[in-house]
C-alpha positions in Angstrom: -50.4 -49.5 -35.7 -49.0 -50.0 -38.9 -48.5 -54.1 -39.1 -44.7 -53.2 -40.6 -43.9 -50.6 -37.7 -41.0 -51.0 -35.3 -41.8 -52.3 -31.8 -42.1 -48.7 -29.8 -39.0 -49.3 -26.6 -40.3 -47.1 -24.1 -37.0 -45.4 -22.7 -37.2 -44.8 -18.6 -37.0 -41.1 -17.8 -34.8 -40.7 -14.6 -35.7 -38.3 -12.5 -33.1 -36.1 -10.4 -33.7 -33.9 -7.7 -31.2 -31.4 -6.0 -30.7 -30.4 -2.5 -28.6 -27.8 -0.4 -26.7 -29.4 1.9 -25.9 -27.6 5.2 -24.3 -27.9 8.4 -24.6 -26.2 11.8 -21.6 -24.9 13.2 -22.3 -26.1 16.7 -21.6 -29.5 15.4 -18.0 -28.8 13.8 -15.4 -29.8 16.3 -13.0 -26.6 15.8 -9.3 -27.7 15.5 -6.1 -25.2 15.2 -4.4 -24.1 12.0 -1.9 -26.8 11.3 1.7 -25.0 10.2 4.6 -26.1 8.1 6.2 -22.4 8.9 4.5 -20.9 11.6 2.6 -17.9 10.6 3.6 -18.3 7.1 3.0 -21.8 5.2 -0.2 -23.7 7.0 -0.7 -27.4 6.1 -3.6 -28.3 4.1 -3.9 -24.9 2.2 -2.6 -23.3 -1.2 0.4 -20.8 -1.0 1.3 -18.7 -3.3 5.1 -17.6 -4.0 5.2 -14.7 -6.7 8.3 -13.0 -8.0 10.2 -11.5 -10.7 12.7 -13.9 -12.8 15.6 -14.5 -11.7 15.2 -13.9 -8.3 15.7 -17.2 -6.5 12.4 -18.3 -6.4 13.0 -21.9 -7.2 15.9 -21.9 -5.0 13.2 -20.9 -2.0 11.6 -23.8 -3.1 14.8 -25.8 -3.1 15.3 -24.4 0.9 11.9 -25.0 1.7 12.5 -28.6 0.7 15.5 -29.3 2.2 14.3 -27.7 5.7 11.2 -29.8 5.3 13.2 -33.1 4.8 15.3 -32.9 7.6 12.9 -31.5 10.1 15.7 -28.2 10.4 14.5 -25.1 12.3 13.2 -22.3 10.0 15.1 -19.1 9.5 14.5 -15.5 11.2 11.2 -16.7 12.9 12.6 -20.0 14.4 10.3 -23.2 15.6 11.4 -26.6 13.4 9.7 -27.6 10.3 7.7 -31.0 10.8 10.0 -34.1 9.2 8.0 -35.3 6.1 8.5 -36.0 2.6 8.2 -33.1 -0.4 7.1 -34.0 -3.8 8.4 -31.1 -6.5 7.0 -30.7 -9.5 9.8 -28.6 -11.9 9.3 -28.0 -14.9 11.8 -25.5 -15.8 14.7 -27.1 -14.1 16.5 -30.5 -14.7 16.5 -33.2 -11.7 19.8 -34.7 -12.5 22.0 -31.3 -12.9 20.2 -28.8 -11.2 17.5 -29.8 -8.5 19.6 -32.9 -7.4 22.7 -30.3 -6.4 20.9 -27.9 -5.2 19.3 -30.2 -2.8 22.2 -31.5 -1.8 24.1 -28.2 -1.4 21.3 -27.3 0.7 21.3 -29.6 3.0 17.9 -31.5 1.9 17.7 -35.7 2.7 17.2 -36.6 -0.7 15.5 -39.9 0.3 12.4 -37.6 1.4 12.4 -35.5 -2.2 10.6 -37.1 -4.8 10.5 -35.0 -8.4 7.1 -35.7 -10.2 8.7 -36.0 -13.8 5.9 -37.0 -16.5 2.5 -38.9 -16.6 2.3 -42.0 -18.5 -0.3 -43.1 -20.2 -1.3 -46.8 -21.3 -3.8 -47.7 -24.3 -6.0 -50.5 -24.5 -3.7 -52.0 -26.5 -0.8 -51.6 -23.9 1.2 -48.5 -25.9 2.6 -46.3 -23.4 3.0 -42.5 -23.9 4.3 -39.7 -21.9 3.0 -36.4 -21.5 3.0 -33.4 -18.9 1.4 -33.5 -15.8 -1.7 -31.6 -15.4 -4.0 -30.1 -12.8 -7.0 -30.0 -14.8 -6.8 -33.8 -15.1 -4.5 -35.9 -12.9 -5.4 -34.5 -9.6 -6.7 -38.0 -8.6 -3.3 -39.3 -9.6 -1.4 -37.2 -7.2 -3.1 -38.5 -4.5 -2.4 -41.8 -5.6 1.6 -40.4 -4.8 0.6 -38.9 -1.8 -0.6 -42.1 -0.3 1.9 -44.2 -1.4 4.8 -42.3 -0.3 2.7 -41.7 3.0 4.4 -38.8 5.3 3.9 -35.7 2.5 4.0 -32.5 4.2 4.7 -30.1 1.4 4.2 -30.7 -2.6 5.4 -27.5 -4.8 4.4 -26.6 -7.9 6.5 -24.6 -9.9 6.0 -22.5 -12.3 1.9 -23.4 -11.5 1.3 -21.9 -15.0 3.1 -24.8 -16.9 0.4 -27.5 -15.1 -2.3 -25.8 -16.3 -3.5 -28.4 -19.3 -4.6 -26.0 -21.4 -7.3 -23.4 -19.1 -7.3 -20.1 -19.4 -4.8 -18.5 -16.4 -6.8 -15.3 -16.7 -10.3 -16.6 -16.7 -11.3 -16.5 -12.9 -14.1 -19.3 -13.1 -11.3 -21.2 -15.1 -8.8 -20.6 -12.4 -11.1 -21.6 -9.5 -12.2 -25.1 -11.2 -8.5 -26.0 -11.5 -7.7 -24.7 -8.2 -10.5 -25.9 -5.7 -9.4 -29.7 -6.4 -5.6 -28.7 -5.7 -7.4 -27.1 -2.4 -9.5 -30.4 -1.2 -6.4 -32.4 -2.1 -4.1 -30.4 0.3 -7.3 -30.5 2.7 -7.7 -33.8 2.6 -3.9 -34.9 3.2 -3.0 -32.0 5.6 0.0 -31.1 2.8 1.2 -27.7 2.5 1.0 -27.2 -1.5 3.3 -24.3 -2.5 2.4 -23.0 -6.2 4.9 -20.6 -8.1 3.8 -18.0 -10.0 5.6 -14.8 -11.8 5.0 -11.1 -11.3 3.5 -9.1 -13.9 4.9 -5.7 -15.4 2.2 -3.5 -14.2 2.4 -1.4 -11.3 0.3 -1.0 -8.0 -0.8 -3.2 -5.5 1.1 -6.5 -5.3 -2.3 -8.2 -4.4 -3.0 -8.0 -8.3 0.8 -8.4 -9.6 1.0 -12.2 -10.4 0.9 -13.1 -13.2 -3.0 -14.7 -14.8 -6.5 -14.6 -13.0 -6.5 -12.8 -9.8 -8.4 -15.5 -8.9 -4.7 -17.5 -8.2 -4.5 -14.8 -5.3 -8.0 -15.7 -3.9 -7.4 -19.0 -3.4 -4.4 -19.1 -1.7 -4.7 -18.5 1.7 -0.9 -17.1 2.0 1.0 -15.2 -0.9 4.5 -14.2 -0.2 6.3 -12.1 -2.9 10.2 -12.4 -3.9 11.5 -9.2 -5.2 15.3 -7.7 -5.2 16.6 -5.0 -2.4 16.6 -1.6 -5.0 19.8 -0.1 -2.7 21.6 -3.8 -3.3 20.9 -5.8 -6.0 22.7 -9.0 -4.3 19.8 -8.8 -1.9 16.5 -10.9 -2.2 13.6 -9.4 -0.3 10.9 -12.3 0.7 7.9 -10.2 1.9 4.4 -10.7 2.6 1.6 -9.7 0.4 -1.2 -11.6 2.1 -1.7 -13.4 4.9 -5.6 -15.3 5.7 -4.5 -17.4 8.1 -1.3 -16.1 10.3 -0.5 -13.2 12.2 2.9 -12.8 11.3 3.6 -9.9 9.2 7.5 -9.6 8.9 9.5 -10.3 5.7 13.1 -11.6 5.7 16.1 -11.4 3.1 18.7 -13.9 1.9 21.6 -14.1 -0.4 22.9 -16.6 -3.1 26.1 -17.8 -2.5 27.4 -20.8 -3.9 28.3 -24.2 -2.0 31.5 -26.4 -2.3 29.6 -28.6 -5.2 29.2 -25.5 -7.5 25.7 -25.1 -7.1 24.1 -21.8 -5.7 22.8 -21.8 -2.3 20.5 -19.6 -0.5 22.0 -17.5 2.7 19.3 -16.6 4.8 20.1 -13.3 7.1 19.3 -13.3 10.7 17.2 -10.5 11.5 13.6 -10.1 9.9 13.0 -6.5 7.4 10.1 -4.6 8.0 9.3 -2.9 4.5 6.0 -3.3 2.7 6.3 -5.1 -0.1 4.5 -2.5 -2.2 6.9 0.1 -1.1 9.5 -2.3 -2.9 7.8 -3.0 -6.1 6.3 0.7 -7.0 9.7 2.2 -6.4 11.1 4.3 -9.1 14.3 2.7 -10.4 17.3 4.7 -10.9 16.9 6.4 -14.0 13.4 7.7 -12.8 14.3 8.6 -9.6 17.0 10.6 -11.2 14.6 12.3 -14.0 12.4 13.3 -10.6 15.5 14.9 -8.7 16.2 16.0 -11.8 12.6 18.1 -12.0 12.6 18.8 -8.3 15.6 20.9 -8.8 14.9 22.6 -11.8 11.0 23.8 -10.2 12.9 25.0 -6.9 15.5 27.2 -8.9 12.5 28.8 -10.7 10.6 29.4 -8.1 13.5 30.8 -6.1 13.1 34.4 -7.4 9.3 34.7 -6.1 6.5 33.6 -7.4 5.4 32.0 -10.9 1.7 31.6 -12.7 1.2 28.0 -13.7 0.9 28.7 -17.3 4.4 30.3 -17.3 5.6 27.3 -15.5 4.0 24.9 -18.2 5.8 26.7 -20.8 9.1 26.6 -19.3 8.6 23.0 -18.2 7.9 22.1 -22.0 11.2 24.7 -23.1 13.2 22.2 -20.6 11.9 19.0 -21.9 9.5 17.7 -18.5 6.6 16.6 -18.8 3.5 19.0 -17.1 2.3 15.6 -14.9 6.5 14.9 -13.6 6.4 18.8 -12.8 2.9 18.1 -10.7 4.4 15.4 -8.9 7.3 17.1 -7.8 5.7 20.1 -6.8 3.2 17.5 -4.6 6.4 15.9 -3.1 8.0 19.4 -2.3 4.5 20.5 -0.8 4.6 23.2 -2.7 2.1 26.1 -2.2 -0.3 27.5 -4.8 -3.0 30.4 -4.4 -5.2 31.9 -7.2 -4.4 35.5 -7.4 -7.8 36.7 -6.5 -11.0 35.7 -7.8 -10.4 36.0 -11.7 -6.2 36.4 -11.0 -4.2 33.8 -12.4 -3.0 30.4 -10.3 0.6 30.9 -8.9 3.3 28.3 -7.5 5.5 29.5 -4.4 8.8 28.1 -3.5 7.8 26.0 -0.4 10.0 28.0 1.6 8.4 31.3 1.0 5.1 32.4 2.7 1.9 33.7 0.7 1.4 37.4 0.7 -1.2 38.8 -0.8 0.1 41.8 -3.3 -1.3 44.5 -1.2 -0.3 43.5 2.4 3.3 42.9 3.0 2.9 41.1 6.3 0.1 38.7 6.2 1.1 35.2 6.6 -1.5 32.6 5.1 -0.1 29.5 6.6 -2.4 26.4 6.9 -1.5 25.9 10.5 -2.3 29.5 11.4 -5.9 29.6 13.3 -6.4 33.7 12.4 -5.8 32.9 8.8 -9.2 33.4 6.8 -7.9 30.6 4.7 -7.5 28.3 7.8 -11.2 26.3 7.1 -10.2 25.8 3.5 -7.0 24.0 3.9 -5.1 27.4 4.6 -1.9 27.9 2.1 -3.3 27.8 -1.2 -7.3 27.6 -0.4 -7.6 24.3 -1.3 -9.6 21.7 1.2 -7.8 18.5 1.4 -10.4 16.8 -1.0 -10.4 19.6 -4.2 -7.8 19.8 -6.7 -6.0 22.7 -8.2 -6.6 22.6 -12.4 
């Protein structure tokens, strides 16, 4: 070693090892689900409420908070809520002029409702700054509040997107990483956690309609959809989207009234609602329904004089301003028969009230339910099996 070289400092190497932890299920003591709202909202779990803006999701959270704060009876299904405290995180409504009057209108015991407003950070030199609560870094502080209050039965986060702390809500891994500690908090304190989100403007299954990553829906043990009744704009439907824990698949309905203090209040209907939320969300609006009815009437009128070649119908539809895809859908809804005229002939569409006759046979009826029809094994009328599609 050179006489002027600095001394060599040996840094100890810390070796770590990893192992998988397992548990034998024989050593696990089974426990029943603890319910906040029987068969709908479980304690110790995350539940999600999803709906379009303006349908009253926040009023629904007010109703939940009021019911829990006094241990009142749940609507429709019956049974009483466990009386406990509620912690509310609401980014969209003012505590003084909106949340408090609505709680009063709903009959809440406001002594048991706590609003988490801001996070206060204190620097080393004592400087205080305020910021919004973040699920990505403030879960432990939320745990502190739960312990301090003592009898918390319900935590509500409305909307959850306001408290993501910069997390990309469309990335499954990021959302799962954020919701996992929240689920752990719910289980640790046996608290029901309700997160609120919006529906996107897409179509299809309600399971995929919540804004952001599918991880939100996957993490929630129960997802409840809120939407307007298409037949009654003043009526709101509360319908199950998924329920991993309960057996209750019924829905409910409510209207929004005005209380004596001038605040809006949710008024439940007494009876359960038996309807699939996908039927409601994917139902055509009035304009679309009118267009569909118009095309169906047009198609029936065209075919009233006898079968028409598909290519001629396509031209007539274009002249009438109807898209061919809409005409095809109308054909399917009307269960309209079609048949290729011979091996090389054109496709013919028939009025659903008519029976198919071969050009050279005046009395042979080819219905799919005719056992003697030579086409019965291929689906009968139209000569198509159930898995074949006319092109």
